[in-house]
N, CA and C atoms of all chains as a GROMACS GRO file, in nm:
protein
  510
    1UNK      N    1   0.630  -8.396   9.800
    1UNK     CA    2   0.595  -8.500   9.915
    1UNK      C    3   0.502  -8.440  10.028
    2UNK      N    4   0.544  -8.311  10.068
    2UNK     CA    5   0.483  -8.261  10.171
    2UNK      C    6   0.342  -8.178  10.102
    3UNK      N    7   0.360  -8.150  10.013
    3UNK     CA    8   0.235  -8.104   9.953
    3UNK      C    9   0.162  -8.200   9.908
    4UNK      N   10   0.208  -8.304   9.864
    4UNK     CA   11   0.096  -8.421   9.843
    4UNK      C   12   0.024  -8.482   9.978
    5UNK      N   13   0.112  -8.460  10.062
    5UNK     CA   14   0.036  -8.504  10.176
    5UNK      C   15  -0.069  -8.421  10.220
    6UNK      N   16  -0.046  -8.289  10.224
    6UNK     CA   17  -0.119  -8.187  10.240
    6UNK      C   18  -0.251  -8.220  10.118
    7UNK      N   19  -0.228  -8.230  10.013
    7UNK     CA   20  -0.327  -8.262   9.919
    7UNK      C   21  -0.443  -8.362   9.950
    8UNK      N   22  -0.349  -8.481   9.973
    8UNK     CA   23  -0.444  -8.606  10.012
    8UNK      C   24  -0.518  -8.568  10.169
    9UNK      N   25  -0.431  -8.485  10.256
    9UNK     CA   26  -0.525  -8.466  10.374
    9UNK      C   27  -0.649  -8.382  10.340
   10UNK      N   28  -0.632  -8.287  10.275
   10UNK     CA   29  -0.739  -8.220  10.218
   10UNK      C   30  -0.875  -8.280  10.132
   11UNK      N   31  -0.809  -8.393  10.079
   11UNK     CA   32  -0.895  -8.468   9.974
   11UNK      C   33  -0.972  -8.557  10.095
   12UNK      N   34  -0.910  -8.618  10.159
   12UNK     CA   35  -0.971  -8.705  10.258
   12UNK      C   36  -1.085  -8.630  10.335
   13UNK      N   37  -1.064  -8.502  10.382
   13UNK     CA   38  -1.164  -8.442  10.485
   13UNK      C   39  -1.295  -8.372  10.371
   14UNK      N   40  -1.258  -8.329  10.242
   14UNK     CA   41  -1.361  -8.297  10.179
   14UNK      C   42  -1.454  -8.430  10.103
   15UNK      N   43  -1.361  -8.528  10.094
   15UNK     CA   44  -1.456  -8.658  10.087
   15UNK      C   45  -1.544  -8.720  10.181
   16UNK      N   46  -1.486  -8.689  10.294
   16UNK     CA   47  -1.558  -8.753  10.427
   16UNK      C   48  -1.695  -8.676  10.449
   17UNK      N   49  -1.702  -8.563  10.407
   17UNK     CA   50  -1.791  -8.466  10.421
   17UNK      C   51  -1.922  -8.477  10.348
   18UNK      N   52  -1.871  -8.580  10.242
   18UNK     CA   53  -1.966  -8.605  10.144
   18UNK      C   54  -2.066  -8.724  10.182
   19UNK      N   55  -2.005  -8.799  10.249
   19UNK     CA   56  -2.055  -8.933  10.316
   19UNK      C   57  -2.223  -8.920  10.362
   20UNK      N   58  -2.204  -8.856  10.447
   20UNK     CA   59  -2.324  -8.855  10.526
   20UNK      C   60  -2.476  -8.814  10.458
   21UNK      N   61  -2.450  -8.738  10.356
   21UNK     CA   62  -2.564  -8.722  10.230
   21UNK      C   63  -2.593  -8.848  10.155
   22UNK      N   64  -2.495  -8.908  10.103
   22UNK     CA   65  -2.494  -9.055  10.055
   22UNK      C   66  -2.565  -9.142  10.141
   23UNK      N   67  -2.521  -9.138  10.269
   23UNK     CA   68  -2.595  -9.248  10.338
   23UNK      C   69  -2.730  -9.206  10.393
   24UNK      N   70  -2.776  -9.079  10.399
   24UNK     CA   71  -2.889  -9.043  10.430
   24UNK      C   72  -3.005  -9.081  10.308
   25UNK      N   73  -2.959  -9.017  10.197
   25UNK     CA   74  -3.028  -9.068  10.072
   25UNK      C   75  -3.062  -9.199  10.054
   26UNK      N   76  -2.962  -9.296  10.077
   26UNK     CA   77  -2.991  -9.448  10.064
   26UNK      C   78  -3.082  -9.494  10.179
   27UNK      N   79  -3.057  -9.458  10.294
   27UNK     CA   80  -3.118  -9.502  10.408
   27UNK      C   81  -3.266  -9.477  10.407
   28UNK      N   82  -3.272  -9.340  10.379
   28UNK     CA   83  -3.426  -9.307  10.376
   28UNK      C   84  -3.490  -9.319  10.239
   29UNK      N   85  -3.426  -9.369  10.132
   29UNK     CA   86  -3.484  -9.400  10.027
   29UNK      C   87  -3.546  -9.273   9.983
   30UNK      N   88  -3.486  -9.156   9.973
   30UNK     CA   89  -3.557  -9.040   9.968
   30UNK      C   90  -3.449  -8.912   9.907
   31UNK      N   91  -3.485  -8.876   9.780
   31UNK     CA   92  -3.382  -8.787   9.697
   31UNK      C   93  -3.468  -8.672   9.678
   32UNK      N   94  -3.591  -8.663   9.728
   32UNK     CA   95  -3.657  -8.516   9.710
   32UNK      C   96  -3.586  -8.382   9.707
   33UNK      N   97  -3.473  -8.379   9.795
   33UNK     CA   98  -3.388  -8.268   9.811
   33UNK      C   99  -3.254  -8.253   9.725
   34UNK      N  100  -3.262  -8.357   9.634
   34UNK     CA  101  -3.164  -8.332   9.547
   34UNK      C  102  -3.214  -8.268   9.418
   35UNK      N  103  -3.135  -8.210   9.351
   35UNK     CA  104  -3.164  -8.158   9.202
   35UNK      C  105  -3.082  -8.218   9.089
   36UNK      N  106  -3.147  -8.298   9.005
   36UNK     CA  107  -3.073  -8.363   8.904
   36UNK      C  108  -2.975  -8.282   8.833
   37UNK      N  109  -3.016  -8.156   8.811
   37UNK     CA  110  -2.944  -8.039   8.721
   37UNK      C  111  -2.826  -8.004   8.802
   38UNK      N  112  -2.846  -7.992   8.905
   38UNK     CA  113  -2.740  -7.936   9.002
   38UNK      C  114  -2.619  -8.064   8.986
   39UNK      N  115  -2.668  -8.164   9.011
   39UNK     CA  116  -2.567  -8.298   9.032
   39UNK      C  117  -2.496  -8.309   8.887
   40UNK      N  118  -2.585  -8.290   8.774
   40UNK     CA  119  -2.497  -8.289   8.636
   40UNK      C  120  -2.408  -8.198   8.621
   41UNK      N  121  -2.442  -8.073   8.685
   41UNK     CA  122  -2.341  -7.937   8.668
   41UNK      C  123  -2.216  -8.012   8.737
   42UNK      N  124  -2.254  -8.048   8.882
   42UNK     CA  125  -2.141  -8.072   8.975
   42UNK      C  126  -2.041  -8.202   8.918
   43UNK      N  127  -2.103  -8.316   8.872
   43UNK     CA  128  -2.036  -8.409   8.809
   43UNK      C  129  -1.963  -8.350   8.704
   44UNK      N  130  -1.989  -8.278   8.595
   44UNK     CA  131  -1.923  -8.222   8.486
   44UNK      C  132  -1.787  -8.161   8.540
   45UNK      N  133  -1.828  -8.046   8.661
   45UNK     CA  134  -1.702  -7.974   8.692
   45UNK      C  135  -1.629  -8.074   8.753
   46UNK      N  136  -1.674  -8.165   8.832
   46UNK     CA  137  -1.564  -8.275   8.916
   46UNK      C  138  -1.491  -8.361   8.803
   47UNK      N  139  -1.552  -8.389   8.687
   47UNK     CA  140  -1.473  -8.455   8.614
   47UNK      C  141  -1.390  -8.386   8.514
   48UNK      N  142  -1.392  -8.248   8.496
   48UNK     CA  143  -1.322  -8.157   8.452
   48UNK      C  144  -1.182  -8.138   8.538
   49UNK      N  145  -1.217  -8.161   8.697
   49UNK     CA  146  -1.109  -8.128   8.771
   49UNK      C  147  -1.023  -8.264   8.768
   50UNK      N  148  -1.090  -8.380   8.752
   50UNK     CA  149  -1.001  -8.493   8.729
   50UNK      C  150  -0.919  -8.503   8.619
   51UNK      N  151  -0.953  -8.427   8.499
   51UNK     CA  152  -0.894  -8.416   8.380
   51UNK      C  153  -0.786  -8.301   8.396
   52UNK      N  154  -0.813  -8.211   8.455
   52UNK     CA  155  -0.685  -8.111   8.527
   52UNK      C  156  -0.576  -8.181   8.614
   53UNK      N  157  -0.615  -8.260   8.683
   53UNK     CA  158  -0.545  -8.347   8.779
   53UNK      C  159  -0.444  -8.432   8.673
   54UNK      N  160  -0.474  -8.486   8.610
   54UNK     CA  161  -0.416  -8.566   8.500
   54UNK      C  162  -0.324  -8.497   8.420
   55UNK      N  163  -0.352  -8.369   8.363
   55UNK     CA  164  -0.278  -8.281   8.303
   55UNK      C  165  -0.166  -8.246   8.390
   56UNK      N  166  -0.187  -8.196   8.504
   56UNK     CA  167  -0.116  -8.148   8.588
   56UNK      C  168  -0.021  -8.245   8.686
   57UNK      N  169  -0.045  -8.357   8.646
   57UNK     CA  170   0.016  -8.468   8.726
   57UNK      C  171   0.018  -8.476   8.886
   58UNK      N  172  -0.094  -8.455   8.918
   58UNK     CA  173  -0.122  -8.428   9.052
   58UNK      C  174  -0.238  -8.519   9.115
   59UNK      N  175  -0.178  -8.649   9.186
   59UNK     CA  176  -0.243  -8.757   9.235
   59UNK      C  177  -0.368  -8.704   9.332
   60UNK      N  178  -0.312  -8.609   9.413
   60UNK     CA  179  -0.433  -8.591   9.514
   60UNK      C  180  -0.577  -8.518   9.461
   61UNK      N  181  -0.536  -8.450   9.330
   61UNK     CA  182  -0.664  -8.391   9.280
   61UNK      C  183  -0.740  -8.482   9.194
   62UNK      N  184  -0.641  -8.584   9.149
   62UNK     CA  185  -0.720  -8.678   9.070
   62UNK      C  186  -0.821  -8.779   9.151
   63UNK      N  187  -0.739  -8.822   9.265
   63UNK     CA  188  -0.831  -8.907   9.364
   63UNK      C  189  -0.926  -8.856   9.408
   64UNK      N  190  -0.927  -8.737   9.470
   64UNK     CA  191  -1.028  -8.693   9.541
   64UNK      C  192  -1.148  -8.655   9.460
   65UNK      N  193  -1.127  -8.592   9.324
   65UNK     CA  194  -1.218  -8.568   9.244
   65UNK      C  195  -1.305  -8.677   9.194
   66UNK      N  196  -1.219  -8.784   9.161
   66UNK     CA  197  -1.264  -8.903   9.106
   66UNK      C  198  -1.352  -8.960   9.221
   67UNK      N  199  -1.336  -8.961   9.340
   67UNK     CA  200  -1.417  -9.002   9.461
   67UNK      C  201  -1.544  -8.928   9.439
   68UNK      N  202  -1.523  -8.786   9.420
   68UNK     CA  203  -1.627  -8.710   9.442
   68UNK      C  204  -1.737  -8.762   9.324
   69UNK      N  205  -1.686  -8.774   9.200
   69UNK     CA  206  -1.757  -8.811   9.082
   69UNK      C  207  -1.854  -8.937   9.112
   70UNK      N  208  -1.775  -9.043   9.172
   70UNK     CA  209  -1.849  -9.148   9.218
   70UNK      C  210  -1.959  -9.136   9.314
   71UNK      N  211  -1.918  -9.070   9.424
   71UNK     CA  212  -2.048  -9.021   9.512
   71UNK      C  213  -2.157  -8.947   9.448
   72UNK      N  214  -2.126  -8.880   9.371
   72UNK     CA  215  -2.256  -8.769   9.299
   72UNK      C  216  -2.308  -8.852   9.199
   73UNK      N  217  -2.235  -8.954   9.107
   73UNK     CA  218  -2.306  -9.045   9.029
   73UNK      C  219  -2.412  -9.109   9.096
   74UNK      N  220  -2.367  -9.194   9.194
   74UNK     CA  221  -2.467  -9.255   9.293
   74UNK      C  222  -2.582  -9.189   9.332
   75UNK      N  223  -2.527  -9.048   9.372
   75UNK     CA  224  -2.656  -8.972   9.428
   75UNK      C  225  -2.746  -8.942   9.292
   76UNK      N  226  -2.702  -8.920   9.178
   76UNK     CA  227  -2.759  -8.913   9.066
   76UNK      C  228  -2.875  -9.018   9.032
   77UNK      N  229  -2.813  -9.147   9.059
   77UNK     CA  230  -2.868  -9.276   9.058
   77UNK      C  231  -2.997  -9.313   9.116
   78UNK      N  232  -2.943  -9.242   9.244
   78UNK     CA  233  -3.045  -9.242   9.359
   78UNK      C  234  -3.178  -9.184   9.326
   79UNK      N  235  -3.129  -9.053   9.293
   79UNK     CA  236  -3.252  -8.946   9.260
   79UNK      C  237  -3.345  -9.018   9.138
   80UNK      N  238  -3.290  -9.091   9.044
   80UNK     CA  239  -3.412  -9.168   8.965
   80UNK      C  240  -3.476  -9.262   9.011
   81UNK      N  241  -3.380  -9.338   9.069
   81UNK     CA  242  -3.446  -9.471   9.145
   81UNK      C  243  -3.561  -9.422   9.253
   82UNK      N  244  -3.534  -9.324   9.320
   82UNK     CA  245  -3.613  -9.283   9.448
   82UNK      C  246  -3.719  -9.185   9.418
   83UNK      N  247  -3.719  -9.122   9.323
   83UNK     CA  248  -3.808  -9.025   9.301
   83UNK      C  249  -3.939  -9.047   9.266
   84UNK      N  250  -4.053  -8.994   9.341
   84UNK     CA  251  -4.160  -9.024   9.318
   84UNK      C  252  -4.238  -8.971   9.200
   85UNK      N  253  -4.334  -9.052   9.182
   85UNK     CA  254  -4.411  -9.053   9.026
   85UNK      C  255  -4.367  -9.036   8.924
   86UNK      N  256  -0.163  -7.231   8.047
   86UNK     CA  257  -0.290  -7.161   8.014
   86UNK      C  258  -0.423  -7.212   7.980
   87UNK      N  259  -0.361  -7.326   7.896
   87UNK     CA  260  -0.484  -7.413   7.834
   87UNK      C  261  -0.546  -7.483   7.973
   88UNK      N  262  -0.437  -7.520   8.060
   88UNK     CA  263  -0.491  -7.624   8.174
   88UNK      C  264  -0.551  -7.521   8.263
   89UNK      N  265  -0.525  -7.385   8.274
   89UNK     CA  266  -0.559  -7.282   8.349
   89UNK      C  267  -0.713  -7.270   8.330
   90UNK      N  268  -0.750  -7.254   8.189
   90UNK     CA  269  -0.870  -7.229   8.147
   90UNK      C  270  -0.974  -7.352   8.198
   91UNK      N  271  -0.904  -7.483   8.176
   91UNK     CA  272  -0.976  -7.589   8.234
   91UNK      C  273  -0.990  -7.590   8.367
   92UNK      N  274  -0.911  -7.560   8.430
   92UNK     CA  275  -0.953  -7.533   8.593
   92UNK      C  276  -1.054  -7.438   8.644
   93UNK      N  277  -1.029  -7.321   8.550
   93UNK     CA  278  -1.133  -7.208   8.597
   93UNK      C  279  -1.266  -7.273   8.562
   94UNK      N  280  -1.284  -7.348   8.422
   94UNK     CA  281  -1.414  -7.364   8.399
   94UNK      C  282  -1.475  -7.500   8.512
   95UNK      N  283  -1.379  -7.572   8.535
   95UNK     CA  284  -1.390  -7.675   8.638
   95UNK      C  285  -1.457  -7.598   8.777
   96UNK      N  286  -1.369  -7.510   8.811
   96UNK     CA  287  -1.403  -7.439   8.943
   96UNK      C  288  -1.540  -7.375   8.922
   97UNK      N  289  -1.556  -7.319   8.803
   97UNK     CA  290  -1.689  -7.230   8.798
   97UNK      C  291  -1.790  -7.343   8.798
   98UNK      N  292  -1.812  -7.459   8.729
   98UNK     CA  293  -1.907  -7.558   8.742
   98UNK      C  294  -1.929  -7.596   8.902
   99UNK      N  295  -1.805  -7.626   8.942
   99UNK     CA  296  -1.848  -7.691   9.076
   99UNK      C  297  -1.894  -7.597   9.172
  100UNK      N  298  -1.836  -7.443   9.156
  100UNK     CA  299  -1.902  -7.332   9.233
  100UNK      C  300  -2.043  -7.336   9.218
  101UNK      N  301  -2.099  -7.320   9.116
  101UNK     CA  302  -2.238  -7.302   9.044
  101UNK      C  303  -2.330  -7.416   9.143
  102UNK      N  304  -2.273  -7.539   9.132
  102UNK     CA  305  -2.349  -7.644   9.188
  102UNK      C  306  -2.371  -7.634   9.359
  103UNK      N  307  -2.305  -7.524   9.414
  103UNK     CA  308  -2.332  -7.508   9.552
  103UNK      C  309  -2.450  -7.399   9.586
  104UNK      N  310  -2.455  -7.292   9.493
  104UNK     CA  311  -2.539  -7.183   9.501
  104UNK      C  312  -2.669  -7.236   9.548
  105UNK      N  313  -2.751  -7.330   9.477
  105UNK     CA  314  -2.892  -7.373   9.515
  105UNK      C  315  -2.900  -7.384   9.682
  106UNK      N  316  -2.828  -7.479   9.706
  106UNK     CA  317  -2.832  -7.515   9.886
  106UNK      C  318  -2.835  -7.380   9.949
  107UNK      N  319  -2.741  -7.302   9.933
  107UNK     CA  320  -2.718  -7.196   9.991
  107UNK      C  321  -2.855  -7.081   9.968
  108UNK      N  322  -2.909  -7.084   9.869
  108UNK     CA  323  -3.011  -6.980   9.823
  108UNK      C  324  -3.139  -7.062   9.904
  109UNK      N  325  -3.148  -7.176   9.887
  109UNK     CA  326  -3.280  -7.258   9.965
  109UNK      C  327  -3.260  -7.230  10.108
  110UNK      N  328  -3.132  -7.254  10.170
  110UNK     CA  329  -3.124  -7.233  10.320
  110UNK      C  330  -3.146  -7.082  10.362
  111UNK      N  331  -3.115  -7.020  10.301
  111UNK     CA  332  -3.141  -6.853  10.320
  111UNK      C  333  -3.277  -6.819  10.290
  112UNK      N  334  -3.350  -6.866  10.184
  112UNK     CA  335  -3.470  -6.834  10.153
  112UNK      C  336  -3.585  -6.898  10.249
  113UNK      N  337  -3.568  -7.022  10.307
  113UNK     CA  338  -3.664  -7.095  10.382
  113UNK      C  339  -3.615  -7.079  10.514
  114UNK      N  340  -3.516  -7.018  10.557
  114UNK     CA  341  -3.468  -6.983  10.685
  114UNK      C  342  -3.477  -7.116  10.762
  115UNK      N  343  -3.421  -7.233  10.684
  115UNK     CA  344  -3.404  -7.340  10.756
  115UNK      C  345  -3.299  -7.430  10.710
  116UNK      N  346  -3.240  -7.447  10.829
  116UNK     CA  347  -3.087  -7.520  10.806
  116UNK      C  348  -3.075  -7.662  10.884
  117UNK      N  349  -3.213  -7.709  10.903
  117UNK     CA  350  -3.224  -7.843  10.949
  117UNK      C  351  -3.152  -7.947  10.898
  118UNK      N  352  -3.167  -7.951  10.760
  118UNK     CA  353  -3.074  -8.064  10.724
  118UNK      C  354  -2.920  -8.078  10.703
  119UNK      N  355  -2.881  -7.946  10.753
  119UNK     CA  356  -2.732  -7.917  10.749
  119UNK      C  357  -2.679  -7.988  10.873
  120UNK      N  358  -2.557  -8.039  10.882
  120UNK     CA  359  -2.482  -8.096  10.990
  120UNK      C  360  -2.344  -7.994  11.012
  121UNK      N  361  -2.334  -7.942  11.142
  121UNK     CA  362  -2.246  -7.852  11.147
  121UNK      C  363  -2.101  -7.921  11.150
  122UNK      N  364  -2.108  -8.040  11.190
  122UNK     CA  365  -1.979  -8.100  11.228
  122UNK      C  366  -1.940  -8.138  11.071
  123UNK      N  367  -2.021  -8.164  10.972
  123UNK     CA  368  -1.994  -8.201  10.855
  123UNK      C  369  -1.937  -8.065  10.780
  124UNK      N  370  -2.010  -7.950  10.805
  124UNK     CA  371  -1.956  -7.854  10.741
  124UNK      C  372  -1.826  -7.804  10.814
  125UNK      N  373  -1.804  -7.812  10.929
  125UNK     CA  374  -1.670  -7.786  10.951
  125UNK      C  375  -1.552  -7.872  10.925
  126UNK      N  376  -1.572  -8.002  10.885
  126UNK     CA  377  -1.494  -8.106  10.830
  126UNK      C  378  -1.445  -8.058  10.680
  127UNK      N  379  -1.582  -8.008  10.618
  127UNK     CA  380  -1.559  -7.951  10.487
  127UNK      C  381  -1.493  -7.842  10.471
  128UNK      N  382  -1.546  -7.710  10.573
  128UNK     CA  383  -1.446  -7.598  10.575
  128UNK      C  384  -1.300  -7.640  10.595
  129UNK      N  385  -1.281  -7.697  10.677
  129UNK     CA  386  -1.104  -7.746  10.719
  129UNK      C  387  -1.038  -7.801  10.566
  130UNK      N  388  -1.137  -7.908  10.510
  130UNK     CA  389  -1.091  -7.955  10.396
  130UNK      C  390  -1.047  -7.880  10.285
  131UNK      N  391  -1.140  -7.782  10.264
  131UNK     CA  392  -1.145  -7.680  10.141
  131UNK      C  393  -1.007  -7.579  10.184
  132UNK      N  394  -1.001  -7.555  10.319
  132UNK     CA  395  -0.902  -7.456  10.362
  132UNK      C  396  -0.761  -7.519  10.323
  133UNK      N  397  -0.765  -7.648  10.334
  133UNK     CA  398  -0.650  -7.719  10.329
  133UNK      C  399  -0.613  -7.705  10.177
  134UNK      N  400  -0.700  -7.710  10.083
  134UNK     CA  401  -0.698  -7.701   9.923
  134UNK      C  402  -0.654  -7.611   9.894
  135UNK      N  403  -0.715  -7.460   9.960
  135UNK     CA  404  -0.659  -7.324   9.938
  135UNK      C  405  -0.508  -7.319   9.946
  136UNK      N  406  -0.454  -7.371  10.057
  136UNK     CA  407  -0.305  -7.371  10.101
  136UNK      C  408  -0.240  -7.450  10.000
  137UNK      N  409  -0.282  -7.579   9.977
  137UNK     CA  410  -0.235  -7.660   9.850
  137UNK      C  411  -0.211  -7.571   9.728
  138UNK      N  412  -0.304  -7.496   9.682
  138UNK     CA  413  -0.300  -7.422   9.592
  138UNK      C  414  -0.211  -7.298   9.585
  139UNK      N  415  -0.171  -7.247   9.709
  139UNK     CA  416  -0.101  -7.165   9.724
  139UNK      C  417   0.050  -7.212   9.724
  140UNK      N  418   0.071  -7.319   9.786
  140UNK     CA  419   0.212  -7.382   9.751
  140UNK      C  420   0.256  -7.439   9.607
  141UNK      N  421   0.147  -7.473   9.547
  141UNK     CA  422   0.155  -7.519   9.393
  141UNK      C  423   0.143  -7.409   9.317
  142UNK      N  424   0.072  -7.259   9.346
  142UNK     CA  425   0.078  -7.164   9.300
  142UNK      C  426  -0.024  -7.198   9.163
  143UNK      N  427  -0.129  -7.227   9.202
  143UNK     CA  428  -0.262  -7.282   9.090
  143UNK      C  429  -0.358  -7.183   9.131
  144UNK      N  430  -0.363  -7.079   9.052
  144UNK     CA  431  -0.488  -6.996   9.078
  144UNK      C  432  -0.638  -7.064   9.064
  145UNK      N  433  -0.637  -7.156   8.970
  145UNK     CA  434  -0.797  -7.213   8.961
  145UNK      C  435  -0.826  -7.277   9.094
  146UNK      N  436  -0.757  -7.363   9.162
  146UNK     CA  437  -0.757  -7.429   9.281
  146UNK      C  438  -0.761  -7.333   9.403
  147UNK      N  439  -0.700  -7.231   9.421
  147UNK     CA  440  -0.707  -7.118   9.507
  147UNK      C  441  -0.870  -7.064   9.494
  148UNK      N  442  -0.877  -6.989   9.375
  148UNK     CA  443  -0.998  -6.922   9.375
  148UNK      C  444  -1.129  -7.014   9.386
  149UNK      N  445  -1.137  -7.167   9.316
  149UNK     CA  446  -1.259  -7.213   9.354
  149UNK      C  447  -1.274  -7.256   9.489
  150UNK      N  448  -1.172  -7.296   9.552
  150UNK     CA  449  -1.215  -7.353   9.684
  150UNK      C  450  -1.215  -7.222   9.797
  151UNK      N  451  -1.135  -7.132   9.768
  151UNK     CA  452  -1.176  -6.999   9.871
  151UNK      C  453  -1.341  -6.976   9.839
  152UNK      N  454  -1.390  -6.971   9.720
  152UNK     CA  455  -1.527  -6.953   9.689
  152UNK      C  456  -1.603  -7.050   9.795
  153UNK      N  457  -1.548  -7.186   9.772
  153UNK     CA  458  -1.633  -7.289   9.852
  153UNK      C  459  -1.632  -7.254   9.999
  154UNK      N  460  -1.508  -7.220  10.018
  154UNK     CA  461  -1.491  -7.181  10.182
  154UNK      C  462  -1.597  -7.091  10.228
  155UNK      N  463  -1.593  -6.956  10.141
  155UNK     CA  464  -1.720  -6.885  10.177
  155UNK      C  465  -1.850  -6.903  10.168
  156UNK      N  466  -1.890  -6.992  10.074
  156UNK     CA  467  -2.000  -7.061  10.065
  156UNK      C  468  -2.064  -7.144  10.206
  157UNK      N  469  -1.945  -7.224  10.234
  157UNK     CA  470  -1.993  -7.312  10.347
  157UNK      C  471  -1.964  -7.247  10.483
  158UNK      N  472  -1.869  -7.108  10.498
  158UNK     CA  473  -1.893  -7.079  10.608
  158UNK      C  474  -2.037  -6.985  10.625
  159UNK      N  475  -2.073  -6.961  10.536
  159UNK     CA  476  -2.209  -6.888  10.529
  159UNK      C  477  -2.316  -6.980  10.553
  160UNK      N  478  -2.322  -7.097  10.512
  160UNK     CA  479  -2.398  -7.205  10.558
  160UNK      C  480  -2.375  -7.234  10.703
  161UNK      N  481  -2.271  -7.251  10.758
  161UNK     CA  482  -2.253  -7.257  10.896
  161UNK      C  483  -2.304  -7.151  10.997
  162UNK      N  484  -2.293  -7.035  10.950
  162UNK     CA  485  -2.346  -6.905  11.006
  162UNK      C  486  -2.515  -6.933  11.005
  163UNK      N  487  -2.559  -6.977  10.878
  163UNK     CA  488  -2.698  -6.979  10.870
  163UNK      C  489  -2.746  -7.107  10.969
  164UNK      N  490  -2.658  -7.201  10.969
  164UNK     CA  491  -2.711  -7.317  11.083
  164UNK      C  492  -2.723  -7.256  11.217
  165UNK      N  493  -2.634  -7.186  11.238
  165UNK     CA  494  -2.639  -7.127  11.392
  165UNK      C  495  -2.766  -7.019  11.420
  166UNK      N  496  -2.790  -6.946  11.308
  166UNK     CA  497  -2.872  -6.841  11.300
  166UNK      C  498  -3.025  -6.924  11.304
  167UNK      N  499  -3.029  -7.025  11.223
  167UNK     CA  500  -3.155  -7.061  11.189
  167UNK      C  501  -3.204  -7.179  11.249
  168UNK      N  502  -3.122  -7.237  11.333
  168UNK     CA  503  -3.140  -7.338  11.438
  168UNK      C  504  -3.263  -7.352  11.546
  169UNK      N  505  -3.357  -7.441  11.557
  169UNK     CA  506  -3.442  -7.433  11.636
  169UNK      C  507  -3.407  -7.460  11.774
  170UNK      N  508  -3.459  -7.410  11.873
  170UNK     CA  509  -3.439  -7.410  12.017
  170UNK      C  510  -3.320  -7.384  12.061
   0.00000   0.00000   0.00000
């Protein structure tokens, strides 16, 4: 329980830190600074973490990485919507 | 072992995805797009993940989050070195 709480707090903090970039990209409709290749690598890595969390049966890992997948898939979609030319 | 391998691959991928931003900031000597507050929140969260990894005795979690702490502490230092005025 104590370690789960620690994992949940850790997950909330690392999740919060992703929000500003997402808000900025959506607000400014500018995804110029994003790299689709790096987003793909990141999404693949995060998905493997979710898988790892399921195998280890650790809810904090599953939840925080699933949230990160969601944020970065949204960023990837924004990249293709907002990219110029 | 199999789950450790999965965790290590996941950790390598999420670690790789952080490198380009670090290289960009150091190369362009420009940290304008970084927020020190978000870096602090992220570093705190990642440090808690390292702690979580130690409690759970999971090497992939310890290693990948320790690497992420290193990258983001470097970004934070760059932010204060490169910031204008």
